[in-house]
C-alpha positions in Angstrom: 53.7 53.0 24.7 55.6 50.0 23.1 55.6 48.3 26.4 51.9 48.7 26.8 51.4 47.5 23.2 53.6 44.4 23.8 51.5 43.7 27.0 48.3 44.0 25.0 49.6 41.6 22.3 50.6 39.1 25.0 47.3 39.4 26.7 45.4 38.8 23.4 47.5 35.7 22.8 46.7 34.4 26.3 43.0 35.2 25.7 42.9 33.3 22.4 44.6 30.3 24.1 42.1 30.3 26.9 39.2 30.6 24.4 40.6 27.6 22.5 40.9 25.5 25.6 37.3 26.3 26.6 36.0 25.4 23.1 37.9 22.0 23.1 36.5 21.3 26.6 33.0 22.2 25.5 33.3 20.0 22.4 34.5 17.0 24.5 31.7 17.5 27.0 28.9 17.7 24.3 30.5 15.2 21.9 31.7 15.8 18.3 29.4 15.7 15.3 30.1 14.7 11.8 28.2 15.8 8.7 27.4 13.2 6.1 26.2 13.6 2.5 23.5 11.3 1.1 25.3 10.7 -2.1 28.6 9.6 -0.4 27.3 8.3 2.9 28.6 4.7 2.3 32.1 6.0 2.2 31.7 7.7 5.7 31.4 4.5 7.7 35.0 4.8 9.0 34.3 8.4 10.3 31.2 7.2 12.2 33.1 4.2 13.6 35.5 6.7 15.2 34.8 6.9 18.9 35.2 10.7 18.9 32.0 11.1 17.0 28.8 10.5 18.9 26.4 12.6 16.7 25.9 12.6 12.9 23.7 14.7 10.5 22.8 13.3 7.0 21.9 15.8 4.3 19.9 14.1 1.4 19.8 16.2 -1.8 19.0 13.6 -4.6 16.7 11.0 -3.2 16.8 8.5 -0.3 19.9 6.3 -0.1 19.5 2.5 -0.4 17.7 0.4 2.1 21.0 -1.2 3.3 22.3 2.3 4.0 19.2 3.1 6.1 19.7 -0.1 8.1 23.3 0.7 8.8 22.4 4.2 10.0 19.7 2.8 12.2 22.3 0.4 13.7 24.5 3.4 14.5 21.5 5.1 16.1 20.8 2.1 18.3 24.5 2.0 19.3 24.2 5.5 20.7 25.1 7.9 17.8 22.6 10.8 17.8 21.3 10.5 14.2 19.5 13.4 12.5 18.8 14.0 8.8 17.3 16.6 6.5 16.0 16.3 3.0 13.7 19.0 1.6 13.3 17.1 -1.6 12.2 13.8 -0.1 8.6 13.3 -1.2 6.3 10.6 0.4 5.6 7.4 -1.7 3.8 4.2 -1.0 3.0 1.1 -3.0 0.7 -1.8 -2.1 0.3 -5.0 -4.1 -2.3 -7.7 -3.8 -3.7 -10.4 -6.0 -7.1 -10.2 -7.4 -9.2 -13.0 -6.2 -10.0 -14.4 -9.7 -8.6 -17.3 -11.6 -6.0 -15.2 -13.6 -4.8 -13.8 -10.2 -3.8 -10.5 -11.8 -1.9 -8.1 -9.5 -3.6 -5.0 -8.3 -1.1 -2.2 -7.5 -2.0 0.9 -5.7 0.4 3.9 -5.5 0.2 7.1 -3.6 2.8 9.9 -3.8 3.6 13.3 -5.0 4.8 14.4 -8.4 5.6 12.0 -11.3 5.6 8.3 -10.5 6.5 5.4 -12.7 5.2 1.8 -12.0 7.4 -0.9 -13.4 8.4 -4.5 -13.0 11.7 -6.2 -13.7 11.1 -6.1 -17.5 9.5 -2.8 -18.4 7.4 0.1 -17.4 3.8 -0.7 -16.6 2.2 2.6 -16.1 3.0 6.3 -15.1 1.3 9.4 -13.7 2.5 12.9 -13.8 0.8 13.5 -10.4 0.1 10.6 -8.0 -1.2 12.6 -5.2 -4.7 11.4 -5.7 -3.4 7.7 -6.0 -3.2 5.6 -9.1 -4.2 1.9 -9.6 -2.6 -0.4 -12.0 -3.7 -4.0 -12.8 -1.3 -6.3 -14.5 -1.9 -10.0 -15.5 1.8 -11.1 -15.9 4.4 -8.8 -14.3 7.9 -10.0 -14.0 10.0 -10.0 -10.8 10.1 -7.2 -8.3 7.4 -4.4 -8.6 8.5 -0.8 -8.1 7.0 2.6 -7.9 9.8 5.1 -8.8 9.2 8.6 -7.6 11.3 11.7 -7.8 13.2 11.1 -4.6 12.3 7.5 -3.5 11.6 4.1 -4.8 9.1 1.7 -3.4 9.9 -2.0 -4.0 7.5 -4.9 -3.3 7.9 -8.6 -4.2 5.1 -10.2 -5.8 2.6 -11.9 -3.3 2.4 -15.6 -3.4 -0.2 -17.2 -5.6 -3.6 -18.1 -4.0 -5.4 -21.4 -4.4 -8.9 -20.6 -5.3 -11.4 -23.3 -4.6 -14.6 -24.4 -6.2 -17.7 -22.2 -6.8 -21.1 -23.8 -6.0 -24.1 -22.4 -8.0 -27.6 -23.2 -6.9 -30.6 -22.4 -9.0 -33.5 -23.8 -10.9 -33.3 -24.8 -14.6 -33.3 -21.2 -16.1 -31.4 -19.0 -18.4 -30.0 -17.2 -15.3 -28.5 -20.4 -13.9 -27.3 -21.6 -17.2 -25.4 -18.5 -18.2 -24.1 -17.8 -14.6 -22.4 -21.2 -14.7 -21.1 -20.5 -18.2 -19.7 -17.1 -17.4 -17.7 -18.4 -14.4 -16.5 -21.4 -16.2 -15.3 -19.4 -19.1 -13.5 -17.0 -16.8 -11.5 -19.9 -15.3 -13.4 -20.8 -12.1 -14.0 -24.4 -11.2 -17.8 -24.5 -10.9 -20.2 -27.1 -9.4 -23.9 -26.7 -9.8 -27.1 -28.2 -8.3 -30.3 -27.7 -10.4 -33.6 -29.3 -9.1 -35.7 -30.6 -11.9 -38.4 -32.5 -9.9 -39.3 -33.1 -6.3 -36.4 -35.0 -4.8 -34.4 -35.0 -8.0 -31.7 -32.7 -9.1 -29.1 -32.4 -11.9 -25.6 -31.9 -10.4 -22.2 -31.3 -11.9 -19.0 -31.9 -10.1 -18.2 -34.0 -7.1 -20.6 -33.3 -4.1 -18.3 -32.4 -1.2 -19.0 -31.1 2.3 -20.0 -27.4 2.2 -17.0 -25.9 3.9 -14.1 -23.6 3.1 -11.7 -26.5 2.5 -13.7 -27.4 -0.6 -15.5 -24.3 -1.7 -14.7 -20.6 -2.1 -18.2 -19.2 -2.5 -21.8 -20.1 -3.1 -24.0 -18.3 -5.7 -27.7 -18.6 -4.9 -29.8 -17.7 -7.9 -33.3 -18.3 -6.6 -35.3 -20.3 -4.0 -33.5 -23.5 -5.1 -30.9 -22.6 -2.5 -33.4 -23.2 0.3 -32.4 -26.9 0.4 -28.9 -26.0 1.5 -29.6 -22.7 3.4 -29.0 -24.4 6.7 -25.5 -25.3 5.7 -24.7 -22.1 3.7 -25.0 -19.7 6.7 -22.4 -21.6 8.8 -20.2 -21.8 5.7 -20.3 -18.0 5.3 -19.6 -17.4 9.0 -16.5 -19.6 9.0 -15.0 -17.6 6.1 -16.8 -18.6 2.9 -18.4 -16.2 0.4 -22.1 -15.9 -0.7 -23.6 -14.1 -3.6 -27.5 -13.8 -3.4 -29.7 -12.7 -6.3 -33.0 -11.1 -5.2 -35.1 -14.2 -5.4 -32.7 -16.0 -3.1 -32.3 -13.1 -0.8 -36.0 -13.2 -0.1 -35.6 -16.6 1.6 -36.1 -16.3 5.4 -33.1 -18.6 6.1 -30.8 -15.8 4.7 -32.3 -13.0 6.7 -29.5 -13.0 9.3 -26.7 -12.7 6.8 -28.1 -10.7 3.8 -26.7 -7.1 3.5 -30.1 -5.7 2.5 -33.8 -6.2 2.4 -35.2 -6.6 -1.1 -38.2 -4.6 -2.3 -40.6 -5.0 -5.1 -39.4 -5.7 -8.5 -39.2 -2.6 -10.8 -39.2 -2.6 -14.6 -36.4 -0.8 -16.4 -37.2 2.7 -17.8 -35.6 1.7 -21.1 -37.9 0.2 -23.7 -35.2 -1.9 -25.4 -31.9 -3.2 -24.3 -29.1 -0.5 -24.5 -25.7 -2.0 -25.1 -24.0 1.1 -23.9 -25.7 0.8 -20.4 -26.4 -2.9 -20.0 -27.1 -2.9 -16.3 -29.4 0.1 -16.6 -31.5 -1.8 -19.2 -32.3 -4.6 -16.8 -35.2 -4.9 -14.4 -34.2 -4.4 -10.9 -35.2 -4.9 -7.3 -34.2 -2.0 -5.0 -32.3 -2.8 -1.8 -32.7 -1.3 1.6 -29.2 -1.5 3.3 -28.6 -2.8 6.7 -26.7 -0.5 9.1 -23.4 -2.5 8.7 -23.7 -2.9 4.8 -22.3 -0.9 2.1 -23.5 -0.1 -1.5 -21.5 -1.4 -4.3 -23.8 -0.2 -7.2 -26.8 1.8 -7.7 -29.3 2.9 -10.3 -30.5 6.5 -9.7 -31.3 6.6 -6.1 -31.9 2.9 -5.7 -29.2 0.6 -4.4 -28.8 -2.4 -6.7 -25.7 -4.2 -5.2 -24.8 -4.4 -1.6 -22.2 -6.1 0.6 -21.4 -6.8 4.2 -19.2 -9.0 6.3 -20.7 -11.8 8.2 -18.1 -12.8 10.9 -15.2 -14.2 8.8 -17.1 -14.3 5.5 -18.6 -11.9 3.0 -22.0 -11.6 1.4 -23.1 -9.7 -1.7 -26.7 -9.3 -2.7 -27.5 -8.4 -6.3 -30.8 -6.5 -7.2 -30.5 -6.9 -11.0 -32.9 -9.4 -12.6 -32.3 -11.4 -15.8 -28.6 -10.8 -16.1 -28.5 -13.3 -18.9 -30.1 -10.7 -21.2 -26.8 -8.7 -21.0 -25.0 -11.7 -22.5 -27.4 -12.3 -25.3 -28.5 -8.8 -26.1 -25.5 -6.6 -25.1 -23.6 -6.4 -28.4 -20.3 -7.8 -29.6 -18.4 -7.6 -26.3 -21.4 -8.5 -24.1 -20.2 -12.1 -23.4 -16.8 -11.0 -22.2 -18.3 -8.2 -20.1 -20.9 -10.4 -18.6 -18.4 -13.1 -17.5 -16.0 -10.4 -16.2 -18.8 -8.9 -14.1 -19.7 -12.2 -12.6 -16.0 -13.1 -11.9 -15.5 -9.8 -10.1 -18.6 -10.3 -8.1 -17.8 -13.8 -7.0 -14.1 -12.8 -6.5 -15.1 -10.1 -4.1 -16.6 -12.7 -1.6 -14.5 -15.8 -2.5 -12.4 -17.3 0.2 -8.7 -17.7 -0.9 -5.7 -19.5 0.4 -2.3 -17.9 0.8 -1.2 -14.3 1.5 -3.0 -11.6 -0.5 -0.5 -8.8 0.1 3.1 -8.3 0.7 4.3 -4.7 1.4 7.7 -5.3 3.1 9.3 -2.2 1.4 6.1 -0.5 0.1 6.5 2.7 2.0 10.3 3.7 1.9 9.9 7.2 3.3 7.7 5.9 6.2 10.3 3.2 7.0 13.1 5.7 6.8 11.3 8.0 9.3 10.5 4.9 11.6 14.2 4.1 11.6 15.8 7.5 12.0 13.0 9.9 13.0 11.6 12.7 11.1 13.4 15.2 8.9 14.8 18.4 10.7 14.9 21.8 9.0 18.7 22.1 9.5 21.5 20.4 11.4 21.2 20.6 15.2 23.3 23.3 16.9 26.2 21.9 18.9 29.9 21.1 18.6 31.2 21.5 15.0 32.9 18.8 13.1 36.3 20.7 13.6 36.4 22.0 17.2 39.0 24.9 16.5 38.8 27.2 13.6 41.5 27.1 11.0 42.5 30.8 11.5 43.4 30.3 15.2 47.0 29.2 14.8 48.0 31.8 12.2 46.6 34.6 14.3 48.4 33.4 17.4 51.7 33.2 15.5 51.3 36.7 14.1 50.5 38.2 17.6 53.4 36.3 19.3 55.9 37.3 16.5 54.7 40.9 16.7 55.2 41.0 20.4 58.7 39.2 20.2 59.8 41.5 17.3 58.9 44.6 19.3 60.9 43.5 22.3 63.9 42.5 20.2 64.1 45.8 18.4 64.1 47.8 21.7 66.7 45.4 23.2 64.5 43.8 25.9 64.8 40.2 26.7 
């Protein structure tokens, strides 16, 4: 029985050695893998540089590593290392930034993500939201340095877009309260305004230097009424080459603008309010309902009637406004009416104005998307395959015990 036991021990030792040799051979044929931790991945570059590792799996527990780390891992992937990663806590986040096309050139920041998000610049926090899944919008007039949206597991960083050079606004209208206060509102908001006001047949009062009507000199034209007919033949090509055009209802009725207007204008309707309501200034004005063209969009409405519409005309944009006597808002709207009136006009003109310079810059605005683009999507767990250590640590002690037991048995019975 002792002889059979010794032979069993010897056979077990040979079986373990054969299994170990098979496992090493399998590991060498598949390639060895290395596990990386997101918090200490930068210290693992020597392990990845080892030629014996041709696969790596990164586990992210507390947010995405730095952008430089992502780029290094992508370089390893391009060099032939099979790179996978998992991070159940990585939540999507995106930040876009653009300049508002108005003289103050405020920055409009839009953020989308999940969970709490903080929007900040280099100096301080600008805004925050406990849940950004529905998106948040932040407008800031003077942020400092890099703009960031900080989420629970990622940070989106976007440099400020370059400043735009906004050109002159040309206002065309008869001598009226509407023309006077439209020019005043735009100038007070910081726009450079030129105007042309006909006062008699063949005579007009002009402000500013008369220049060729093109996008090199003008950002947009505001047509108040039929006074725009004199320049209509030049306005249409100006719009199609990238300029902007704002039409009030009287100007939109001109046949010269039929091809570019976003909507057909109807008959003027009186406001249902008997007196001016400062809490609802636009609803207090008379209006001209608009019938949208197929390629136009509604920007404002009163009840079921569209009152402001817009469309693209080749490279340019056109807005038609159905409100009449907007100057009443400025004079009858209360303490903040002057500011509100000029802001409304500035936003309306800014929506169509041609600008110079880049409007957006989102080089790092979507960190999770860029991570996935560089390294692929997250996996539920590390891929199966060769382990980081090809042979288990218990193998050598077990082999020694088996061999010592077999050798000891033989010695005690006097066998060689």
